[in-house]
TORPA-4810 file (N, C-alpha, C, O; in nm, 3 decimals):
<nodes>
NODE_1_1.526_2.895_-2.292_1.425_2.963_-2.211_1.471_2.970_-2.065_1.522_2.871_-2.011_M
NODE_2_1.455_3.084_-2.001_1.500_3.104_-1.863_1.421_3.015_-1.768_1.303_2.988_-1.790_A
NODE_3_1.487_2.970_-1.664_1.424_2.887_-1.563_1.342_2.976_-1.471_1.396_3.065_-1.406_K
NODE_4_1.211_2.953_-1.465_1.122_3.039_-1.388_1.106_2.991_-1.244_1.093_3.071_-1.152_R
NODE_5_1.106_2.861_-1.226_1.089_2.809_-1.090_1.162_2.676_-1.077_1.197_2.611_-1.175_F
NODE_6_1.183_2.636_-0.952_1.240_2.507_-0.923_1.150_2.436_-0.822_1.058_2.497_-0.768_C
NODE_7_1.176_2.310_-0.797_1.086_2.233_-0.712_1.147_2.206_-0.575_1.269_2.195_-0.559_M
NODE_8_1.058_2.197_-0.477_1.100_2.160_-0.342_0.991_2.073_-0.282_0.882_2.122_-0.254_C
NODE_9_1.018_1.943_-0.261_0.918_1.858_-0.196_0.872_1.920_-0.064_0.954_1.973_0.011_P
NODE_10_0.744_1.915_-0.038_0.690_1.990_0.076_0.624_1.903_0.182_0.556_1.955_0.271_S
NODE_11_0.643_1.770_0.175_0.580_1.682_0.275_0.622_1.720_0.417_0.542_1.712_0.511_W
NODE_12_0.748_1.763_0.432_0.802_1.793_0.564_0.749_1.925_0.621_0.762_1.952_0.740_W
NODE_13_0.690_2.007_0.535_0.623_2.128_0.582_0.482_2.095_0.627_0.429_2.157_0.720_V
NODE_14_0.420_1.996_0.561_0.279_1.969_0.582_0.250_1.846_0.670_0.134_1.817_0.698_R
NODE_15_0.354_1.775_0.711_0.326_1.658_0.796_0.295_1.702_0.938_0.288_1.822_0.966_D
NODE_16_0.277_1.606_1.029_0.230_1.637_1.164_0.324_1.730_1.239_0.280_1.822_1.307_E
NODE_17_0.454_1.706_1.228_0.550_1.788_1.298_0.574_1.920_1.226_0.592_2.024_1.290_E
NODE_18_0.574_1.916_1.094_0.584_2.037_1.013_0.703_2.123_1.047_0.811_2.074_1.079_G
NODE_19_0.682_2.253_1.039_0.790_2.349_1.061_0.823_2.369_1.209_0.919_2.438_1.242_L
NODE_20_0.743_2.308_1.297_0.773_2.319_1.440_0.903_2.246_1.474_0.962_2.271_1.580_T
NODE_21_0.948_2.156_1.385_1.074_2.085_1.410_1.193_2.180_1.405_1.300_2.150_1.459_R
NODE_22_1.175_2.295_1.341_1.282_2.395_1.334_1.261_2.496_1.447_1.205_2.603_1.425_F
NODE_23_1.308_2.461_1.565_1.280_2.543_1.683_1.379_2.658_1.695_1.486_2.657_1.634_S
NODE_24_1.342_2.756_1.775_1.427_2.873_1.798_1.523_2.844_1.912_1.570_2.731_1.926_A
NODE_25_1.553_2.942_1.994_1.646_2.922_2.103_1.788_2.904_2.053_1.830_2.969_1.957_G
NODE_26_1.862_2.815_2.117_2.003_2.797_2.084_2.024_2.736_1.945_2.133_2.745_1.889_K
NODE_27_1.918_2.674_1.889_1.931_2.611_1.757_1.882_2.700_1.642_1.876_2.655_1.528_N
NODE_28_1.849_2.825_1.671_1.791_2.911_1.568_1.883_2.926_1.448_1.839_2.912_1.334_A
NODE_29_2.010_2.954_1.471_2.104_2.973_1.361_2.120_2.848_1.276_2.124_2.856_1.153_G
NODE_30_2.130_2.732_1.342_2.143_2.607_1.270_2.018_2.576_1.188_2.028_2.523_1.078_Q
NODE_31_1.902_2.609_1.241_1.777_2.583_1.170_1.756_2.680_1.054_1.700_2.642_0.951_N
NODE_32_1.801_2.804_1.069_1.802_2.897_0.956_1.892_2.840_0.846_1.855_2.841_0.729_I
NODE_33_2.009_2.790_0.886_2.103_2.732_0.790_2.039_2.614_0.717_2.057_2.599_0.596_A
NODE_34_1.966_2.531_0.789_1.901_2.415_0.727_1.800_2.459_0.621_1.798_2.404_0.511_A
NODE_35_1.718_2.558_0.654_1.616_2.604_0.560_1.679_2.675_0.440_1.631_2.662_0.328_L
NODE_36_1.786_2.748_0.465_1.858_2.810_0.352_1.918_2.702_0.262_1.913_2.714_0.139_K
NODE_37_1.974_2.598_0.322_2.036_2.492_0.243_1.934_2.417_0.158_1.962_2.383_0.044_C
NODE_38_1.816_2.391_0.213_1.717_2.317_0.135_1.669_2.400_0.016_1.641_2.346_-0.090_V
NODE_39_1.658_2.531_0.034_1.622_2.618_-0.078_1.735_2.624_-0.181_1.710_2.621_-0.302_L
NODE_40_1.859_2.632_-0.134_1.973_2.636_-0.225_1.982_2.507_-0.306_2.006_2.511_-0.427_A
NODE_41_1.963_2.394_-0.241_1.966_2.265_-0.312_1.853_2.261_-0.415_1.871_2.208_-0.525_I
NODE_42_1.739_2.315_-0.379_1.625_2.316_-0.471_1.657_2.388_-0.601_1.609_2.350_-0.708_S
NODE_43_1.738_2.494_-0.593_1.770_2.570_-0.714_1.861_2.492_-0.809_1.869_2.524_-0.927_T
NODE_44_1.929_2.390_-0.757_2.025_2.315_-0.839_1.977_2.173_-0.871_2.045_2.100_-0.943_A
NODE_45_1.861_2.135_-0.820_1.818_1.996_-0.831_1.766_1.964_-0.971_1.705_2.048_-1.038_V
NODE_46_1.790_1.842_-1.014_1.733_1.793_-1.139_1.586_1.759_-1.116_1.552_1.691_-1.019_D
NODE_47_1.500_1.806_-1.206_1.355_1.792_-1.186_1.314_1.646_-1.171_1.225_1.615_-1.091_F
NODE_48_1.376_1.557_-1.245_1.333_1.416_-1.248_1.398_1.333_-1.138_1.332_1.248_-1.077_H
NODE_49_1.526_1.355_-1.112_1.595_1.273_-1.012_1.584_1.329_-0.871_1.606_1.256_-0.774_T
NODE_50_1.549_1.458_-0.858_1.545_1.529_-0.730_1.683_1.537_-0.666_1.694_1.552_-0.544_R
NODE_51_1.789_1.527_-0.747_1.926_1.529_-0.696_2.002_1.650_-0.751_1.973_1.700_-0.859_K
NODE_52_2.100_1.695_-0.672_2.184_1.807_-0.713_2.327_1.780_-0.670_2.350_1.727_-0.561_A
NODE_53_2.423_1.817_-0.754_2.564_1.805_-0.720_2.619_1.943_-0.688_2.620_2.032_-0.773_K
NODE_54_2.664_1.959_-0.564_2.713_2.088_-0.517_2.830_2.068_-0.423_2.834_1.971_-0.347_L
NODE_55_2.925_2.158_-0.428_3.034_2.157_-0.330_2.991_2.242_-0.210_2.894_2.317_-0.216_S
NODE_56_3.065_2.230_-0.101_3.037_2.314_0.014_3.058_2.462_-0.022_2.986_2.549_0.027_L
NODE_57_3.156_2.488_-0.107_3.179_2.627_-0.152_3.058_2.679_-0.229_3.021_2.795_-0.214_S
NODE_58_2.997_2.592_-0.311_2.876_2.632_-0.384_2.766_2.670_-0.285_2.699_2.772_-0.303_D
NODE_59_2.748_2.588_-0.182_2.642_2.614_-0.085_2.671_2.738_-0.002_2.579_2.811_0.035_L
NODE_60_2.798_2.763_0.028_2.833_2.888_0.097_2.790_3.009_0.014_2.731_3.103_0.066_E
NODE_61_2.820_3.004_-0.115_2.787_3.115_-0.204_2.635_3.130_-0.219_2.584_3.242_-0.216_K
NODE_62_2.564_3.020_-0.234_2.420_3.024_-0.255_2.344_3.073_-0.132_2.241_3.139_-0.145_L
NODE_63_2.395_3.040_-0.013_2.321_3.069_0.110_2.369_3.192_0.185_2.294_3.250_0.264_T
NODE_64_2.495_3.234_0.161_2.550_3.341_0.242_2.591_3.295_0.381_2.608_3.377_0.471_G
NODE_65_2.607_3.163_0.398_2.645_3.105_0.527_2.794_3.074_0.529_2.857_3.058_0.424_L
NODE_66_2.849_3.065_0.649_2.986_3.016_0.664_2.987_2.865_0.642_2.884_2.799_0.651_S
NODE_67_3.105_2.811_0.613_3.115_2.666_0.590_3.069_2.585_0.712_2.995_2.488_0.695_R
NODE_68_3.110_2.621_0.835_3.062_2.544_0.950_2.909_2.544_0.962_2.850_2.443_1.001_P
NODE_69_2.844_2.658_0.929_2.698_2.663_0.938_2.632_2.584_0.826_2.527_2.525_0.846_M
NODE_70_2.692_2.583_0.708_2.641_2.498_0.600_2.643_2.352_0.644_2.545_2.280_0.626_V
NODE_71_2.754_2.310_0.703_2.768_2.172_0.748_2.664_2.139_0.856_2.604_2.032_0.854_I
NODE_72_2.643_2.232_0.948_2.544_2.209_1.054_2.402_2.207_0.998_2.319_2.127_1.041_R
NODE_73_2.375_2.295_0.902_2.243_2.297_0.840_2.214_2.168_0.765_2.103_2.115_0.772_G
NODE_74_2.314_2.118_0.692_2.297_1.992_0.619_2.275_1.876_0.715_2.196_1.786_0.687_L
NODE_75_2.346_1.877_0.828_2.328_1.771_0.928_2.185_1.770_0.981_2.127_1.663_1.002_A
NODE_76_2.129_1.888_1.001_1.990_1.898_1.047_1.895_1.840_0.944_1.804_1.765_0.979_T
NODE_77_1.915_1.874_0.817_1.829_1.822_0.710_1.839_1.670_0.701_1.738_1.603_0.676_L
NODE_78_1.958_1.616_0.721_1.974_1.470_0.721_1.905_1.408_0.841_1.838_1.305_0.828_Q
NODE_79_1.920_1.469_0.958_1.856_1.417_1.079_1.704_1.412_1.064_1.639_1.319_1.114_D
NODE_80_1.648_1.511_0.995_1.503_1.518_0.976_1.455_1.436_0.857_1.335_1.426_0.833_F
NODE_81_1.548_1.376_0.782_1.510_1.294_0.667_1.463_1.374_0.547_1.394_1.321_0.460_G
NODE_82_1.501_1.502_0.541_1.458_1.589_0.431_1.554_1.579_0.313_1.513_1.592_0.198_I
NODE_83_1.681_1.556_0.343_1.784_1.547_0.239_1.872_1.425_0.265_1.913_1.400_0.379_V
NODE_84_1.901_1.350_0.160_2.002_1.245_0.165_2.129_1.297_0.100_2.123_1.364_-0.003_N
NODE_85_2.244_1.267_0.160_2.371_1.316_0.108_2.460_1.198_0.071_2.483_1.109_0.152_V
NODE_86_2.508_1.200_-0.052_2.606_1.101_-0.099_2.740_1.171_-0.110_2.759_1.255_-0.198_C
NODE_87_2.834_1.136_-0.022_2.964_1.202_-0.018_3.062_1.125_-0.105_3.098_1.011_-0.075_K
NODE_88_3.104_1.188_-0.212_3.198_1.124_-0.305_3.294_1.231_-0.359_3.270_1.291_-0.463_D
NODE_89_3.401_1.252_-0.286_3.497_1.353_-0.329_3.456_1.493_-0.285_3.382_1.510_-0.188_G
NODE_90_3.505_1.592_-0.357_3.482_1.733_-0.320_3.338_1.775_-0.342_3.283_1.853_-0.263_R
NODE_91_3.276_1.724_-0.449_3.137_1.759_-0.479_3.045_1.649_-0.430_3.061_1.532_-0.467_V
NODE_92_2.950_1.686_-0.346_2.856_1.589_-0.292_2.726_1.591_-0.372_2.693_1.691_-0.437_H
NODE_93_2.654_1.481_-0.367_2.523_1.474_-0.431_2.415_1.477_-0.325_2.418_1.401_-0.228_E
NODE_94_2.319_1.567_-0.344_2.211_1.585_-0.248_2.079_1.544_-0.311_2.046_1.587_-0.422_Y
NODE_95_2.004_1.462_-0.241_1.873_1.418_-0.289_1.764_1.470_-0.197_1.767_1.446_-0.076_E
NODE_96_1.667_1.542_-0.253_1.551_1.586_-0.177_1.454_1.469_-0.166_1.408_1.417_-0.268_L
NODE_97_1.423_1.429_-0.046_1.343_1.309_-0.026_1.194_1.336_-0.047_1.146_1.448_-0.029_T
NODE_98_1.123_1.232_-0.085_0.977_1.237_-0.095_0.920_1.117_-0.020_0.992_1.021_0.009_V
NODE_99_0.793_1.124_0.012_0.725_1.011_0.075_0.633_0.946_-0.027_0.576_1.014_-0.112_K
NODE_100_0.619_0.815_-0.016_0.536_0.743_-0.112_0.393_0.794_-0.114_0.329_0.798_-0.219_K
NODE_101_0.343_0.834_0.002_0.204_0.880_0.010_0.193_1.032_0.000_0.084_1.087_0.017_D
NODE_102_0.304_1.100_-0.027_0.301_1.246_-0.037_0.415_1.293_-0.126_0.524_1.324_-0.078_D
NODE_103_0.390_1.298_-0.255_0.491_1.340_-0.352_0.471_1.485_-0.396_0.530_1.529_-0.495_A
NODE_104_0.389_1.558_-0.323_0.362_1.698_-0.359_0.486_1.784_-0.336_0.569_1.754_-0.250_N
NODE_105_0.496_1.890_-0.412_0.608_1.981_-0.398_0.563_2.123_-0.423_0.459_2.147_-0.485_W
NODE_106_0.643_2.217_-0.375_0.611_2.357_-0.392_0.702_2.422_-0.495_0.816_2.380_-0.514_G
NODE_107_0.650_2.523_-0.561_0.729_2.598_-0.659_0.810_2.706_-0.588_0.758_2.784_-0.509_K
NODE_108_0.940_2.708_-0.618_1.031_2.809_-0.562_1.075_2.900_-0.676_1.129_2.851_-0.775_V
NODE_109_1.054_3.031_-0.665_1.097_3.122_-0.772_1.248_3.124_-0.786_1.319_3.169_-0.697_P
NODE_110_1.297_3.075_-0.898_1.439_3.045_-0.917_1.528_3.169_-0.905_1.613_3.176_-0.816_Y
NODE_111_1.511_3.265_-0.993_1.599_3.383_-0.995_1.591_3.463_-0.866_1.693_3.509_-0.814_D
NODE_112_1.468_3.478_-0.814_1.450_3.560_-0.694_1.521_3.497_-0.574_1.586_3.567_-0.496_R
NODE_113_1.509_3.367_-0.559_1.574_3.299_-0.446_1.725_3.301_-0.462_1.797_3.322_-0.364_V
NODE_114_1.774_3.278_-0.583_1.919_3.285_-0.606_1.975_3.421_-0.565_2.083_3.430_-0.507_L
NODE_115_1.902_3.526_-0.595_1.950_3.662_-0.568_1.938_3.699_-0.420_2.028_3.760_-0.364_K
NODE_116_1.826_3.663_-0.357_1.796_3.713_-0.224_1.840_3.621_-0.110_1.864_3.669_0.001_Q
NODE_117_1.851_3.491_-0.136_1.881_3.397_-0.026_2.010_3.433_0.049_2.011_3.429_0.172_L
NODE_118_2.120_3.468_-0.021_2.243_3.500_0.053_2.233_3.626_0.138_2.311_3.644_0.231_P
NODE_119_2.137_3.713_0.106_2.126_3.841_0.178_2.037_3.832_0.301_2.034_3.926_0.381_T
NODE_120_1.964_3.722_0.317_1.876_3.708_0.433_1.958_3.686_0.559_2.061_3.618_0.554_L
NODE_121_1.916_3.743_0.673_1.993_3.730_0.797_2.002_3.585_0.843_1.912_3.504_0.818_P
NODE_122_2.112_3.553_0.912_2.143_3.416_0.951_2.127_3.385_1.099_2.150_3.272_1.141_N
NODE_123_2.089_3.483_1.178_2.080_3.461_1.322_1.953_3.521_1.379_1.903_3.623_1.331_R
NODE_124_1.900_3.455_1.483_1.790_3.512_1.560_1.656_3.447_1.534_1.634_3.384_1.431_G
NODE_125_1.566_3.464_1.630_1.434_3.403_1.623_1.349_3.461_1.511_1.276_3.387_1.445_A
NODE_126_1.357_3.591_1.489_1.271_3.653_1.386_1.315_3.612_1.245_1.229_3.578_1.164_I
NODE_127_1.445_3.615_1.212_1.486_3.561_1.082_1.448_3.415_1.062_1.415_3.374_0.951_P
NODE_128_1.454_3.335_1.170_1.409_3.196_1.160_1.260_3.190_1.128_1.217_3.112_1.044_L
NODE_129_1.182_3.273_1.196_1.038_3.279_1.168_1.015_3.319_1.023_0.924_3.267_0.959_T
NODE_130_1.095_3.412_0.972_1.081_3.454_0.832_1.107_3.337_0.736_1.032_3.318_0.640_A
NODE_131_1.212_3.260_0.761_1.244_3.146_0.676_1.134_3.041_0.682_1.095_2.986_0.579_M
NODE_132_1.084_3.014_0.801_0.976_2.916_0.817_0.849_2.964_0.747_0.779_2.885_0.683_K
NODE_133_0.820_3.093_0.760_0.701_3.148_0.697_0.710_3.140_0.545_0.611_3.112_0.479_L
NODE_134_0.828_3.166_0.491_0.846_3.157_0.346_0.822_3.014_0.297_0.756_2.993_0.196_Y
NODE_135_0.875_2.916_0.370_0.852_2.777_0.333_0.704_2.740_0.346_0.652_2.662_0.266_M
NODE_136_0.637_2.794_0.447_0.494_2.768_0.464_0.415_2.820_0.344_0.328_2.750_0.292_L
NODE_137_0.445_2.942_0.300_0.374_3.000_0.186_0.402_2.920_0.058_0.311_2.901_-0.023_L
NODE_138_0.525_2.875_0.040_0.559_2.794_-0.077_0.480_2.663_-0.076_0.428_2.620_-0.179_I
NODE_139_0.474_2.600_0.041_0.408_2.469_0.051_0.257_2.477_0.033_0.196_2.385_-0.022_A
NODE_140_0.196_2.586_0.078_0.050_2.596_0.077_-0.004_2.682_-0.036_-0.125_2.704_-0.044_Y
NODE_141_0.082_2.732_-0.123_0.033_2.812_-0.236_-0.044_2.722_-0.333_0.008_2.619_-0.374_R
NODE_142_-0.167_2.760_-0.369_-0.244_2.680_-0.466_-0.176_2.681_-0.603_-0.114_2.781_-0.641_P
NODE_143_-0.188_2.573_-0.676_-0.126_2.564_-0.809_-0.179_2.668_-0.905_-0.111_2.708_-0.999_N
NODE_144_-0.302_2.712_-0.881_-0.368_2.804_-0.974_-0.348_2.951_-0.938_-0.405_3.038_-1.002_T
NODE_145_-0.269_2.978_-0.836_-0.257_3.116_-0.789_-0.117_3.141_-0.736_-0.049_3.049_-0.691_S
NODE_146_-0.073_3.268_-0.740_0.052_3.307_-0.678_0.029_3.359_-0.537_0.123_3.400_-0.468_E
NODE_147_-0.098_3.357_-0.494_-0.136_3.419_-0.367_-0.180_3.314_-0.266_-0.246_3.216_-0.300_T
NODE_148_-0.140_3.335_-0.141_-0.178_3.246_-0.030_-0.257_3.328_0.071_-0.214_3.437_0.110_V
NODE_149_-0.372_3.276_0.112_-0.453_3.341_0.214_-0.439_3.262_0.343_-0.477_3.145_0.350_F
NODE_150_-0.383_3.325_0.444_-0.365_3.256_0.572_-0.360_3.360_0.683_-0.293_3.462_0.671_I
NODE_151_-0.431_3.333_0.791_-0.438_3.427_0.902_-0.327_3.408_1.004_-0.257_3.307_1.003_G
NODE_152_-0.311_3.506_1.091_-0.207_3.501_1.194_-0.223_3.381_1.286_-0.124_3.322_1.329_Y
NODE_153_-0.349_3.343_1.316_-0.371_3.229_1.406_-0.310_3.102_1.350_-0.245_3.026_1.422_D
NODE_154_-0.332_3.078_1.221_-0.278_2.957_1.158_-0.126_2.966_1.144_-0.057_2.867_1.164_L
NODE_155_-0.075_3.084_1.110_0.070_3.101_1.101_0.135_3.069_1.235_0.235_2.997_1.242_I
NODE_156_0.076_3.123_1.342_0.128_3.098_1.476_0.127_2.949_1.508_0.221_2.896_1.567_E
NODE_157_0.020_2.882_1.468_0.006_2.738_1.493_0.106_2.657_1.412_0.174_2.568_1.465_Q
NODE_158_0.116_2.687_1.282_0.204_2.610_1.195_0.352_2.629_1.230_0.431_2.535_1.221_Y
NODE_159_0.389_2.750_1.270_0.529_2.780_1.293_0.572_2.762_1.438_0.691_2.758_1.467_L
NODE_160_0.475_2.751_1.528_0.505_2.745_1.672_0.591_2.865_1.713_0.691_2.851_1.783_A
NODE_161_0.549_2.982_1.667_0.623_3.104_1.697_0.537_3.196_1.782_0.417_3.174_1.797_C
NODE_162_0.598_3.299_1.836_0.523_3.401_1.907_0.453_3.491_1.807_0.508_3.523_1.701_Q
NODE_163_0.333_3.532_1.840_0.256_3.617_1.748_0.330_3.747_1.718_0.321_3.799_1.607_R
NODE_164_0.403_3.798_1.817_0.474_3.925_1.799_0.588_3.913_1.698_0.639_4.015_1.651_S
NODE_165_0.628_3.790_1.662_0.737_3.771_1.567_0.689_3.771_1.422_0.770_3.784_1.330_Q
NODE_166_0.559_3.756_1.400_0.509_3.739_1.264_0.527_3.865_1.181_0.578_3.859_1.069_I
NODE_167_0.487_3.978_1.234_0.497_4.103_1.158_0.642_4.136_1.120_0.668_4.163_1.003_R
NODE_168_0.738_4.134_1.215_0.876_4.162_1.174_0.933_4.055_1.080_1.020_4.086_0.998_P
NODE_169_0.885_3.932_1.091_0.930_3.828_0.997_0.878_3.858_0.857_0.951_3.843_0.759_A
NODE_170_0.753_3.901_0.848_0.697_3.942_0.718_0.775_4.059_0.662_0.797_4.067_0.541_L
NODE_171_0.816_4.151_0.748_0.893_4.268_0.702_1.024_4.224_0.637_1.067_4.284_0.538_D
NODE_172_1.087_4.121_0.692_1.211_4.071_0.632_1.185_4.018_0.492_1.259_4.051_0.399_I
NODE_173_1.081_3.938_0.476_1.048_3.882_0.344_1.007_3.992_0.247_1.040_3.986_0.128_L
NODE_174_0.935_4.091_0.296_0.890_4.203_0.212_1.009_4.288_0.169_1.020_4.325_0.052_Y
NODE_175_1.097_4.321_0.263_1.214_4.404_0.234_1.306_4.338_0.132_1.367_4.406_0.050_T
NODE_176_1.315_4.206_0.137_1.401_4.133_0.044_1.326_4.092_-0.083_1.376_4.012_-0.162_H
NODE_177_1.208_4.148_-0.101_1.130_4.131_-0.225_1.099_3.985_-0.257_1.095_3.944_-0.373_K
NODE_178_1.075_3.908_-0.149_1.034_3.769_-0.168_0.882_3.755_-0.168_0.828_3.662_-0.228_L
NODE_179_0.814_3.846_-0.102_0.667_3.844_-0.098_0.614_3.987_-0.106_0.685_4.084_-0.081_I
NODE_180_0.486_3.995_-0.142_0.411_4.120_-0.123_0.288_4.085_-0.039_0.240_3.972_-0.041_S
NODE_181_0.239_4.184_0.033_0.125_4.162_0.122_0.018_4.263_0.089_0.045_4.383_0.076_V
NODE_182_-0.106_4.215_0.075_-0.218_4.305_0.050_-0.333_4.267_0.142_-0.342_4.154_0.190_S
NODE_183_-0.420_4.364_0.166_-0.536_4.343_0.251_-0.658_4.327_0.161_-0.686_4.415_0.080_L
NODE_184_-0.728_4.217_0.175_-0.842_4.189_0.089_-0.969_4.171_0.170_-0.965_4.141_0.289_E
NODE_185_-1.083_4.191_0.103_-1.212_4.183_0.169_-1.274_4.321_0.182_-1.206_4.418_0.216_G
NODE_186_-1.403_4.330_0.156_-1.470_4.460_0.157_-1.507_4.505_0.298_-1.490_4.622_0.332_E
NODE_187_-1.558_4.413_0.379_-1.598_4.452_0.514_-1.478_4.450_0.607_-1.397_4.358_0.604_E
NODE_188_-1.468_4.552_0.690_-1.350_4.569_0.774_-1.325_4.449_0.864_-1.211_4.405_0.881_R
NODE_189_-1.432_4.394_0.922_-1.415_4.283_1.015_-1.375_4.154_0.944_-1.324_4.062_1.008_R
NODE_190_-1.397_4.148_0.814_-1.367_4.025_0.740_-1.244_4.038_0.650_-1.216_3.950_0.570_R
NODE_191_-1.172_4.147_0.665_-1.051_4.164_0.585_-0.943_4.068_0.631_-0.934_4.033_0.749_R
NODE_192_-0.861_4.026_0.537_-0.754_3.931_0.569_-0.635_3.959_0.478_-0.649_4.017_0.370_H
NODE_193_-0.520_3.918_0.523_-0.398_3.937_0.445_-0.389_3.834_0.333_-0.423_3.717_0.350_N
NODE_194_-0.344_3.880_0.219_-0.313_3.793_0.106_-0.163_3.805_0.078_-0.112_3.916_0.061_A
NODE_195_-0.094_3.693_0.073_0.051_3.692_0.055_0.083_3.641_-0.085_0.044_3.530_-0.123_Y
NODE_196_0.153_3.722_-0.161_0.192_3.682_-0.297_0.341_3.654_-0.299_0.423_3.737_-0.259_Q
NODE_197_0.376_3.534_-0.347_0.516_3.497_-0.362_0.568_3.562_-0.491_0.514_3.539_-0.599_I
NODE_198_0.672_3.643_-0.478_0.723_3.719_-0.594_0.832_3.641_-0.668_0.904_3.560_-0.609_L
NODE_199_0.842_3.666_-0.796_0.953_3.614_-0.872_0.920_3.509_-0.975_1.009_3.461_-1.045_G
NODE_200_0.793_3.470_-0.987_0.758_3.370_-1.086_0.749_3.432_-1.225_0.720_3.362_-1.322_F
</nodes>
């Protein structure tokens, strides 16, 4: 049977610092690399051990990043305590960390992420906002639904981004067929965006 989804622990998206730890500015490219790497590791991780064995070449292929950026992205994940790395020869073992009081995880659409992750842009504040927004939707998607309801005010708060970056960031995710966006609600003043994660 085909693999429909993979797991990604989401404590680091939902804790106090959350996605604001992935700041823009001079670190935007490195933080994009970190988020790409955590998604790539998620596609290869064993469900029970939360570990994956991958070479740097594997991660280059999965993410569409250069080797130096893969290395920098992994260093960021280690610094933030999101990934533990066991270096033993050419192939390293990566463990996605969990917290004792927060073992929740988000579903990542396996085939869709494998196909689209390498094609996502690797530089700039808006692509970083897109990556952070995708992780936010994955972390906050209810188990009973493929749809996430969240307003711009909360997105701005969770991501610590400029409001003007949200729409073009959504366009990146939409263009790469990672999400769909619909407007719900009957009364005009109460309408809100509904974000559906595609690929399950």
